[in-house]
Structure formats: structure tokens, C-alpha cells
N, C-alpha and C positions, 0 to 999 in steps of 0.2 A: 504494500500500500504506500510505503514511503517513496518508492520509485515513481508512482503515479503523481504524487504530490509535487515531487521535484520537477517532473515533466510539465505539469500544469503551471508551476511558477516560472519555469523557463519560457513557456509559450506566452504567458502574460508579460514577462519582461521584454520579449521580442516584439509583441504588439505595442507595448508602450514606447519602445525605442523607435518603431516605425512611425507612430503618431508624432513623437517629438521631432523626428526628421522632416515631417511634412509641414510643421508649423512655419518655418521660414519661407517656404514656397507659398503658403497661404497668404502671408503678409506682403509678398511681392506683387500680387494682383496681376495686372496685364503685363508687367515686365517679366514675368516668369517665362512666357513664351520666347522672349528674346534671349534669356539666359539659359534656356534648356540645354544647348550644347556644352556650356561651361559646367552646369550642374551635373550633367551626365558624365562628363570627363572627370570631374572631381569624385563622383561616386565610384566610377570604375577604378580610379587610382587608389582610393581608400580600400576597396575590396581586393585589389591586387596586392597591396602592401599587407593586408590582413592575412591573406592566404599564404603568401611567401613567408611571412614571419611565423605563422603557425607551423608550416612545414620545417622551417629552420630549427625551431625549438625541438621538434620531434627528432630531427636528424642529429642534432647535437647531443641530445639526451640518450639516444639509443646505444652508441658505442660506450658511453660512460657506465651504463648499467650492465653491460655484458662483461663477463669474466674473460681471462686469457684463453681458456679452452674454447669458449663460444666464438671469440674473435678469430681464433686460429681456424675453427671449422668454417666460418664464413669466408675467410681469406682463401682457404684451400678450395672451397666449392667455386668461388669466382674465378680463380686462376686455372684450375684444372677441369672442373665440371663433374667430377666424381667424388664420392665420399672418401676421406683420407683413411689410411690405416691407423691403428692405435699408436704405433711407434712414431709415425710422422706427426700425428696430432699432438702427442705429448712433447715432441721436440719443438714444434712450432709454438705451443702454449708456453713452454719455458722461455723461449726467446722473446715472445711478446711480453711476458711478465718482467723480463729484464730490459724492456724498452728497446728491443732490437727487431722492430717490425720488418725492416728490409731484409734482414738475415732470415727471418721466419718465412718470408715470401720465397726466398731462394731454396728453402728446405722442402718445398712441396714435392709430392711423389711424382713419379714419371708416368703414371697411368693417364691415359687420355680417353675421352669419350669417343666412341666410334659410332658414327651415324648408321642406323639400321636401314637396310634397303626394304622397300615395299615388297610384300609377298608376291612371288611370281616373276620378279624382275631378274634377269640374268646378268651376271657380271661381265659376260663376254659380249662384245659389241660386234654385230655382223655388218660387214661392209658390202654394199651392193656391187655386183660385178659390172665392169665397164661394158657398154654396148659397143658392138662393132658394126 
């Protein structure tokens, strides 16, 4: 029930903020039509800054909360594309914990992801014979 109350209060806050944002436009009267491009540009800029700032906060907080082992797993998956072995993961986690991320990146395993062929496709390419 508490979640519903929080949702209701958030919706009321959003409605109130929308109403407060409309008050300056109401007092502009007929000049509001002339200022529409400026007001729309301002609104777009505010929303752009809000979305980028929100994403930056999440991006900056995510690595800080992950431990060395999780950071090593992410790094290995991005570099190689397959899960690391336990030995490689342990070695990379130790190097990350010692603030040697570049050395940890060079420790990745040599296994590479191999793209699977669709079923029924042959690896041998047939070359059409030349006409005479």
C-alpha cells in the first residue's frame, strides 16, 4: 500500500510542476505565440540536460559499487566476448584491486567467440564454371 501512496504523491507532484510551468505562459497572453520557438528551445534544453545528467550519475555510480571481481568479469566479457576462466578472472581481479586496470586488460584469455553458421549452410563455396 505504501508503494501506491508514493506513486500517487509523485503523480501529484508532477501535475503541480506542470501547472507551475504553465503559469508564465498564461501571463504572456498574445506574446506567447511569438515566443513559442524560444520557449520550446528552452524546454528541450532543460530536458536534454536532465536526461544526460541522470545518465551520468548512473554511469559514474555503477563502477564504484562493483567489486574487483565484477569489474574484471565485465572487462573480460567486453574484450573477448566469452566468459573468463576462474584463473584468468582471479588474476584480473587482483590486478584491478591493485589499480592496474591496463595490466588486467592484457591478462584476458585467448579464447575468442566464433560466429555460428546458419543451419544448412556449407563452408565450401562453389564457383560456377566458365561458359565457352
